[in-house]
C-alpha positions in Angstrom: 37.8 58.5 127.8 38.0 62.0 125.8 41.0 63.2 128.3 43.1 59.9 127.1 41.8 60.8 123.4 43.5 63.7 123.6 46.7 62.4 125.5 46.8 60.1 122.6 46.4 62.6 119.7 48.7 65.4 121.7 51.5 62.6 121.9 50.9 61.7 118.0 51.2 65.2 117.1 54.4 65.9 119.5 55.9 62.7 117.8 55.0 63.9 114.2 56.8 66.8 115.4 59.7 65.8 116.5 60.2 64.0 113.2 59.5 67.0 111.1 62.1 68.8 113.6 64.6 65.9 112.6 63.7 66.2 109.1 63.9 70.5 109.2 67.3 69.9 111.6 68.9 67.3 109.0 67.9 69.5 105.9 69.4 73.0 107.7 72.9 70.6 108.0 72.7 69.7 104.8 71.9 73.4 103.4 74.8 74.4 105.6 77.0 72.1 104.1 75.8 73.3 100.3 75.9 77.2 101.6 79.4 75.8 102.5 81.1 74.3 99.3 79.0 77.4 97.6 81.2 79.8 99.7 84.0 77.8 98.8 83.3 77.9 95.0 82.7 81.6 95.2 85.7 82.2 96.8 87.6 79.9 93.8 85.9 82.1 91.2 86.6 85.5 92.8 90.0 84.1 93.4 90.4 82.7 90.0 88.7 86.3 88.1 91.2 88.6 90.5 94.0 86.0 89.9 93.0 86.5 85.7 92.7 90.2 86.2 96.2 90.4 87.7 97.4 88.8 85.1 95.9 90.6 82.6 96.9 93.7 84.4 100.7 92.2 84.5 100.8 91.2 80.8 99.7 94.6 79.5 102.1 96.0 82.0 104.4 93.6 80.6 103.5 94.5 77.0 104.5 97.9 77.9 107.2 97.6 79.4 108.7 95.7 76.7 107.4 98.6 74.1 109.3 101.2 76.7 112.2 99.1 76.3 111.8 98.0 73.0 113.3 100.7 71.6 116.7 100.6 73.4 117.3 97.1 72.6 119.3 97.0 69.7 121.8 100.5 71.1 122.3 98.4 74.1 123.1 95.0 72.3 125.7 96.9 70.3 126.9 98.4 73.5 127.4 95.0 75.6 128.9 93.9 72.1 130.9 97.6 72.2 132.4 97.0 76.0 133.1 93.6 75.4 135.2 94.8 72.7 136.8 97.6 74.7 137.7 95.4 77.5 140.6 93.7 75.4 141.9 97.1 74.2 141.3 98.7 77.6 145.2 99.2 78.6 146.4 100.6 75.5 143.4 103.4 75.1 143.2 104.3 78.8 147.6 104.4 79.1 147.9 106.6 76.1 144.7 109.0 77.4 147.2 109.0 80.3 149.8 110.0 78.2 148.2 112.2 76.5 146.5 114.0 79.7 150.5 114.3 81.2 152.6 115.4 78.4 150.5 117.3 75.2 149.1 120.1 77.1 151.5 123.1 76.9 152.0 122.0 73.0 149.8 123.8 69.6 148.3 120.7 67.8 150.8 120.0 65.1 153.2 119.0 68.1 150.2 117.2 70.4 150.0 115.2 66.8 153.6 114.2 66.6 154.2 113.1 70.0 150.3 111.1 69.8 152.0 109.5 66.7 155.5 108.1 68.7 153.4 107.1 71.5 151.0 105.0 69.4 154.1 103.8 67.3 156.0 102.6 71.1 152.3 100.9 71.7 152.5 98.9 68.5 156.2 97.8 68.7 155.6 96.6 72.1 152.2 94.9 71.7 150.1 96.7 73.9 146.9 96.2 73.3 145.0 99.4 71.9 142.0 100.1 69.8 142.7 101.2 65.8 142.7 104.8 65.4 142.5 105.5 69.1 141.4 108.4 70.0 141.5 109.9 73.7 138.9 112.0 73.7 136.9 108.7 74.0 138.2 107.6 77.2 138.6 111.6 78.6 134.7 112.5 77.9 131.7 112.2 75.7 129.2 114.2 73.4 127.1 115.3 76.0 130.2 116.9 78.2 131.9 118.7 75.0 128.3 119.8 74.3 127.9 121.7 77.7 131.4 122.9 77.5 130.4 124.7 74.1 127.3 125.8 75.8 130.1 127.7 78.2 131.7 129.3 75.3 134.4 126.9 75.1 135.4 126.7 71.0 134.6 124.1 69.7 137.4 123.3 67.4 139.8 120.4 68.4 142.5 121.7 69.9 139.8 123.6 72.7 138.0 120.1 72.9 141.1 118.5 73.8 141.7 121.7 76.0 138.9 120.9 78.3 139.5 117.3 78.6 143.0 117.6 79.8 141.8 120.1 82.2 138.9 118.1 84.1 140.6 114.9 84.1 143.9 116.2 85.5 144.6 115.0 89.2 146.9 118.8 89.1 145.8 122.1 89.4 146.1 123.6 86.0 147.7 126.8 84.4 146.9 127.6 81.5 148.7 129.7 78.2 145.4 132.2 77.3 146.8 135.1 75.3 143.9 135.6 73.3 141.5 135.2 76.7 139.0 132.3 75.4 139.7 129.6 77.9 139.3 132.2 81.1 135.8 132.8 79.8 134.5 129.1 79.4 135.9 128.8 83.3 134.3 131.6 84.2 131.2 130.6 82.9 131.6 126.7 83.7 132.6 127.5 87.4 130.5 130.1 88.3 127.5 128.2 89.7 130.0 126.9 92.4 131.0 130.1 94.1 133.8 130.8 91.6 136.4 133.0 93.4 138.7 135.0 91.0 141.6 137.2 92.4 145.3 138.4 91.2 148.7 137.9 92.7 148.6 141.5 93.3 145.2 141.6 95.0 146.2 142.0 99.0 143.3 139.6 99.5 144.3 136.5 97.7 145.8 134.6 100.3 142.8 134.9 102.5 140.4 134.3 99.5 142.6 130.8 98.8 142.4 129.8 102.5 138.8 130.5 102.6 138.1 128.4 99.4 140.4 125.7 100.4 138.5 125.0 103.1 134.6 125.7 101.8 135.4 123.5 98.6 135.1 126.7 96.1 136.9 126.8 93.3 139.6 129.8 92.7 141.2 131.6 89.4 144.3 133.6 90.0 144.5 135.0 86.5 146.8 137.5 84.8 150.1 136.2 86.2 153.3 137.0 85.2 156.5 135.2 84.9 157.0 134.3 88.7 154.3 133.0 91.5 154.1 134.0 95.0 155.4 131.9 97.7 153.1 132.0 100.0 150.6 129.5 97.0 153.2 127.4 96.5 151.8 124.1 98.9 148.1 124.7 97.2 149.5 124.2 93.2 152.0 121.9 94.6 149.3 119.4 96.6 151.3 119.5 99.7 148.6 117.3 101.1 149.4 116.0 105.1 147.2 113.2 105.9 145.8 112.7 109.4 143.5 109.9 109.1 140.9 110.2 106.9 141.1 114.0 106.4 143.8 116.2 104.4 145.5 118.8 104.8 147.5 121.9 103.2 150.0 123.7 105.1 149.7 127.2 104.2 152.1 129.6 106.0 151.6 128.7 109.9 147.8 127.5 109.0 147.0 124.0 108.2 144.1 123.8 106.5 141.3 121.3 105.8 141.0 120.4 102.5 137.9 120.0 101.1 137.1 117.8 98.5 135.7 119.9 95.8 138.7 122.8 96.0 140.3 123.4 92.5 143.0 125.9 91.6 143.1 127.3 88.1 146.3 129.4 87.8 146.0 132.1 84.4 148.3 134.2 82.4 148.0 135.9 79.4 151.7 135.5 78.2 151.5 133.6 75.1 155.6 132.5 75.7 155.6 132.5 79.5 158.9 130.8 81.2 157.9 129.1 84.0 160.6 127.3 86.4 161.3 123.4 86.0 159.1 123.1 89.4 156.1 125.2 88.5 155.6 122.5 85.2 155.8 119.7 87.3 153.9 120.4 90.2 150.9 121.9 87.6 149.3 120.6 84.3 150.5 123.4 82.0 147.3 123.6 79.2 148.3 125.7 76.6 145.0 127.7 74.8 146.6 129.7 72.1 144.1 130.0 69.6 145.0 127.8 66.4 144.7 129.2 62.6 141.8 127.3 61.7 140.0 128.0 65.2 140.3 131.6 64.3 139.3 130.7 60.8 136.0 129.4 62.3 135.5 132.2 64.5 135.7 134.7 61.7 133.5 132.9 59.8 131.2 132.9 62.4 131.5 136.7 62.6 131.5 137.5 59.0 128.3 135.6 58.9 126.6 136.8 61.9 127.3 140.5 60.2 126.6 139.6 56.7 123.8 136.7 57.1 122.3 137.7 60.7 119.0 135.4 60.1 122.1 132.4 59.3 123.6 133.3 62.4 120.8 133.2 64.6 119.5 130.1 63.0 122.8 128.4 63.5 123.1 129.3 67.5 119.5 128.5 68.2 120.7 124.9 66.5 124.1 124.6 68.3 122.5 125.8 71.5 119.4 123.2 71.1 122.1 120.1 69.7 123.6 120.7 72.6 120.4 120.5 74.9 119.5 117.4 73.0 123.0 115.7 73.5 122.4 116.4 77.6 118.8 115.6 77.6 119.2 111.7 75.8 122.5 111.1 78.0 120.6 112.3 81.3 117.5 110.3 79.9 119.6 107.0 79.6 121.5 107.4 82.9 118.3 107.9 85.2 116.7 104.9 82.9 119.4 102.7 83.8 119.4 103.7 87.8 115.7 103.5 87.9 116.2 99.7 86.7 118.8 98.8 89.0 117.6 100.5 91.9 113.7 99.1 91.1 113.1 96.1 94.0 110.4 93.2 93.6 108.1 92.3 90.9 109.2 94.9 88.0 105.7 94.5 86.8 104.3 95.7 89.8 106.5 99.4 89.9 103.3 100.9 87.3 106.1 104.4 88.3 109.1 103.0 87.2 107.3 101.5 83.8 105.2 105.0 83.1 108.9 106.6 83.5 110.4 104.7 80.7 107.0 105.2 78.5 108.6 108.9 79.1 111.4 108.8 78.6 111.0 106.7 75.3 108.5 109.0 74.4 110.8 112.0 74.7 113.8 110.3 73.3 111.9 109.9 69.8 110.5 112.9 70.1 114.3 114.3 70.3 116.0 112.0 68.1 113.0 112.8 65.1 113.7 116.8 66.1 118.2 116.4 66.3 117.2 114.7 62.5 115.8 117.8 61.4 118.0 119.9 63.7 121.1 118.4 61.7 119.6 118.7 57.9 118.8 122.4 58.7 122.5 123.0 60.2 124.1 121.1 57.1 122.1 123.3 55.0 123.0 126.4 57.1 126.8 125.8 57.0 126.8 125.5 53.2 125.4 128.4 52.8 127.9 129.7 55.1 130.9 128.4 53.5 130.5 130.7 51.5 132.0 133.5 53.2 134.5 131.5 54.7 137.7 132.9 52.3 137.2 136.3 53.7 137.2 134.4 57.3 140.5 132.5 55.6 142.3 135.4 54.7 141.5 137.0 57.9 143.2 134.6 59.6 146.5 134.5 57.7 147.1 138.3 58.3 146.0 137.9 62.0 148.9 135.0 62.4 151.2 136.9 60.3 151.1 139.8 62.7 151.3 137.2 65.7 154.5 136.3 64.3 156.0 139.9 63.9 157.3 139.8 67.7 160.1 138.1 65.5 160.8 141.2 63.9 160.8 143.3 67.1 159.7 143.1 70.8 157.4 146.3 70.6 154.9 144.3 67.7 152.0 142.9 70.1 148.5 142.4 69.1 145.5 141.4 71.0 142.8 139.1 69.1 139.8 141.7 70.6 141.2 144.3 68.8 141.7 142.7 65.9 138.3 141.2 65.7 137.5 145.4 66.2 139.4 145.5 62.7 137.6 143.0 61.2 134.3 144.0 62.3 134.7 148.0 60.8 136.6 146.5 56.9 132.9 144.4 57.3 131.0 147.7 58.2 132.9 149.6 55.5 131.8 146.9 52.8 128.0 147.1 53.9 128.3 150.6 54.0 129.1 151.0 50.2 126.9 148.5 48.9 124.5 150.5 50.8 125.7 153.4 49.2 125.4 152.4 45.8 122.0 151.0 46.2 120.5 154.1 47.7 121.9 156.3 44.4 120.5 153.4 41.8 117.3 154.0 43.9 117.4 157.6 43.7 118.1 157.4 39.6 115.6 154.6 39.0 113.4 157.5 41.0 114.2 160.2 38.9 113.3 158.9 35.5 110.2 157.4 37.3 110.0 161.7 38.1 110.8 162.4 34.8 107.7 160.3 33.5 105.0 162.1 35.4 103.0 159.6 37.0 103.7 159.1 40.7 100.0 159.0 42.8 99.3 156.9 46.0 99.4 153.9 44.4 103.3 154.4 43.8 103.3 155.5 47.5 102.1 152.5 48.7 104.5 150.3 46.3 107.5 152.2 47.9 107.7 150.1 51.3 107.3 146.7 48.9 110.1 147.7 46.7 112.0 148.1 50.2 111.2 144.8 51.3 111.7 143.0 47.9 114.7 144.5 48.2 115.9 143.6 51.3 114.8 139.7 50.0 116.9 140.0 47.4 119.8 141.5 50.0 119.5 138.2 51.8 119.0 136.0 49.0 121.9 137.1 46.3 122.7 135.0 42.8 125.9 133.2 42.6 128.0 136.0 41.1 126.8 138.7 43.4 127.9 136.5 45.8 131.3 136.2 44.8 131.6 139.9 44.6 130.5 140.6 47.8 132.9 137.7 49.3 136.0 139.5 47.3 135.2 143.1 48.5 135.0 141.5 52.2 138.3 139.7 51.5 139.9 142.6 50.2 138.6 145.1 52.9 139.7 142.8 55.9 143.1 142.2 54.5 143.7 146.2 53.6 142.3 147.3 57.0 144.4 144.8 59.2 147.3 145.9 57.0 146.7 149.2 57.4 146.1 148.7 61.3 149.2 147.2 61.6 150.9 149.4 59.2 150.1 152.4 62.0 152.3 150.5 64.7 154.8 149.6 62.2 158.6 151.3 62.1 159.4 152.3 58.9 162.1 150.4 57.5 160.0 147.0 58.6 156.7 148.1 56.5 158.1 146.7 53.3 159.2 143.8 55.0 155.2 143.4 56.3 154.0 143.5 53.1 155.7 141.3 51.4 155.6 138.9 54.2 151.8 139.7 53.1 152.1 139.3 50.0 153.8 136.1 49.8 151.5 134.2 51.8 148.3 135.2 50.0 150.1 133.9 47.1 151.2 130.9 48.6 147.4 130.3 50.1 
């Protein structure tokens, strides 16, 4: 009986346990469903938060990108408008620039202007579209390139800039007429980093140097040529190129040289009026680097200011170098920025490196523009102070160009610009020495009067260096009256010393002619 009750109890317990197990299983199933739903919801929440963070990050990057490009917006919009206008007149502008490179190189500024005026008149008659006041230099070069040329020694006057544009844009090799040796100085400094070879026709190794350079792509300068050119280099300067497939060859003597596309040849003569056969002039680009009177005046002004006001000269050199560097840097920044934007792949907002680079470019560009504004204002003030010495520079240029025309009286009369510069320096030194002697005499007189008063002590000895410093400061900051007198003294000294220099090498029966010509030119000026 007890066993039966125990079994019944056991069965009841087992049944109850089974019910509880079934309930637990059902609850676990429901719990799992809820957990799955929770996980799904949490994943959606995390995804939404990640998306929100990504959107916020993208928004920040977009704001940074817009801010970085914001400074370029107005300039680029104007550039788009300008490009649209330029497309309408590009035919005439490019044609004018091509004519400029092809024809005006051998002439001086006056003839260049006449030739270009004739071209413009022809274009207008034939309704060739062209920019108003078209300037070939805007097609051939830009401010950054010109700044680089000036850094390497090209004079900043307009004719020299035109010469640089012709030389760098001509397909033919250049023959430069350079009596004052200003062009070759620029060529040497510009092409020196490219393994420049400098030789002469009289050099027995000249043919081998040219052969090596043609195949290795080195620029070559053949300097100090006369009126004739060795026939052995005729295939080179005439660009007698033989094409075999994609390779170009030049036959020099019995050798076929592989023409490297980087090879360049510059022929140079110091003759002011060389006479080359027509084929030379047709096969080379003649460029006249002869200094102009306006260009020489600017150079002499720099020389006078450097001697008289070395503080202004040093500051101006620093500003010019800084300005040139700024122009080049701004051009590089603009080119690099556009290149990065063009080469960017995928979502630009994911390219953090690009955005940081744009921000750096904007920051640097802003700093440069601020410095440029300051430098321009400073340079303007320096130029105004320097202009006071222009009469002396103008007189020096006048005398030199009179000297350069004396060959019309006799072929013996040839003068070097370098030697004339030495004469000008000596004239300035004489004025400075005279002024210093006058100041020393005045100083001794003042010292003598103080000695008579008999009051000299330690305080007076200590005050002497201070007085000298004050004198130097007064010398740097002259009154308008004393500055005018100093400029007059410089002008007279330059005139007298230059005339004496010319007179010593002049025949007796020509001296009156030279002095009369000089007097008339001074009176006309």
